[in-house]
C-alpha positions in Angstrom: 37.5 -93.7 2.8 34.3 -94.9 0.7 34.6 -94.7 -2.9 31.2 -93.3 -5.0 30.4 -95.5 -7.9 28.0 -94.4 -10.2 24.7 -96.9 -10.4 22.8 -97.8 -13.9 21.2 -95.2 -15.8 17.4 -94.3 -14.6 14.8 -96.7 -14.7 11.8 -97.1 -12.7 13.6 -98.9 -10.1 16.8 -96.7 -10.2 17.0 -93.1 -9.6 20.1 -92.9 -10.8 21.7 -91.2 -8.3 25.6 -92.1 -7.2 25.4 -94.5 -4.6 27.9 -94.9 -1.4 30.4 -98.3 -2.1 28.5 -99.2 1.0 25.3 -99.9 -0.6 26.6 -101.8 -3.5 25.3 -105.5 -3.4 28.9 -107.5 -2.3 27.5 -110.6 -3.5 26.2 -111.9 -0.4 23.5 -113.5 -2.3 23.3 -114.9 -5.6 19.8 -113.0 -5.7 19.6 -109.6 -6.6 17.6 -109.0 -3.4 19.1 -107.0 -0.5 16.7 -105.5 1.3 14.4 -107.9 1.9 15.0 -110.7 5.0 16.9 -113.7 4.2 13.0 -116.3 4.9 11.4 -113.8 2.2 14.0 -114.3 -0.2 14.0 -118.0 0.8 10.4 -117.7 -0.2 10.6 -116.6 -3.3 13.4 -118.8 -4.7 11.1 -121.4 -3.1 7.8 -120.2 -4.7 9.9 -119.9 -7.8 11.3 -124.0 -8.0 8.1 -125.1 -7.3 6.3 -122.9 -10.3 9.4 -124.2 -12.5 8.7 -127.9 -11.1 4.9 -127.5 -11.7 6.0 -126.7 -15.4 8.1 -129.7 -16.1 5.8 -132.3 -15.0 3.2 -130.7 -17.7 6.2 -131.6 -20.3 6.6 -134.8 -18.6 3.1 -136.2 -18.0 2.6 -136.6 -22.0 -1.0 -134.5 -21.6 0.0 -132.3 -24.6 1.4 -134.1 -27.6 0.5 -130.7 -29.3 -1.2 -127.9 -29.9 -4.8 -129.1 -29.4 -7.8 -128.2 -31.5 -11.3 -128.0 -31.7 -12.6 -128.4 -35.5 -16.2 -127.2 -35.7 -17.3 -127.8 -38.9 -15.8 -132.0 -38.3 -16.7 -131.6 -34.7 -13.5 -133.4 -34.1 -10.9 -132.8 -31.7 -6.8 -133.2 -32.7 -3.7 -132.0 -31.9 -1.8 -129.9 -34.4 2.2 -131.0 -34.3 3.5 -128.3 -37.0 1.0 -129.6 -39.6 0.4 -133.4 -38.7 -3.0 -133.6 -37.3 -2.9 -136.1 -34.4 -6.6 -137.0 -33.5 -7.6 -137.0 -30.0 -10.7 -137.9 -28.0 -12.6 -135.2 -26.2 -11.4 -136.6 -22.5 -7.6 -136.3 -24.1 -8.2 -133.1 -25.8 -9.3 -131.3 -22.0 -6.5 -132.9 -20.7 -4.3 -131.1 -23.5 -5.9 -128.1 -22.8 -6.0 -128.1 -19.2 -1.6 -129.1 -19.5 -1.5 -126.2 -21.9 -2.7 -123.8 -19.3 -0.9 -125.1 -16.6 2.5 -124.9 -18.7 1.5 -121.2 -19.7 0.9 -120.2 -16.2 3.9 -121.9 -14.5 5.9 -119.4 -16.8 3.6 -116.2 -16.0 3.8 -117.2 -12.4 7.4 -117.3 -12.5 7.8 -114.2 -13.9 5.3 -112.5 -11.1 7.3 -114.3 -8.2 10.2 -112.3 -9.6 8.5 -109.1 -9.7 7.2 -109.8 -6.5 10.2 -110.1 -4.6 11.9 -107.5 -6.8 9.1 -105.1 -5.8 9.2 -105.9 -2.3 12.8 -104.9 -2.2 12.7 -101.6 -3.9 9.7 -100.8 -1.7 11.7 -101.7 1.3 15.1 -100.0 0.0 12.9 -96.7 -0.7 11.6 -96.9 2.8 8.0 -97.6 1.5 5.3 -98.6 4.2 7.9 -98.8 7.0 6.5 -99.1 10.6 6.2 -100.9 13.7 4.6 -103.6 11.7 7.1 -104.0 8.9 10.1 -103.7 11.4 8.4 -106.9 13.5 8.7 -108.6 10.6 12.5 -108.1 9.9 13.0 -105.5 7.7 14.7 -102.6 7.3 14.5 -100.2 10.4 17.1 -97.4 10.1 15.0 -96.1 7.1 12.2 -93.9 7.3 9.1 -93.1 5.0 10.1 -90.8 2.3 13.7 -90.6 2.7 
């Protein structure tokens, strides 16, 4: 006999319905992507790791000494390290701005990768877009649209 397990409260990703114990992730994967194929889970993990490495290389490069600033009145460039002004050349300032952008975007891309993986998992679970083409990609074939 299968036990019914109450799920978490309703959210945009969870209807709040009682799930069958067979539907509960039993820890087969350390990533909570139950319905996407293993290759897709590998892609999500691989891209996340690459994005994380991108952020770490910014820190290791020393291109970002602190918050880069341009002073319009004096036409000088500096890095503001908690109130301590570090003078920069224009080339150093531009490198610091590029490094700052890469560091910020590394975090944003990591969140997007996780979000896309979670959204794909939920869409497959809900049966959204299940067709012959999605079956060819190794997605769940036992769910129909609207089920």
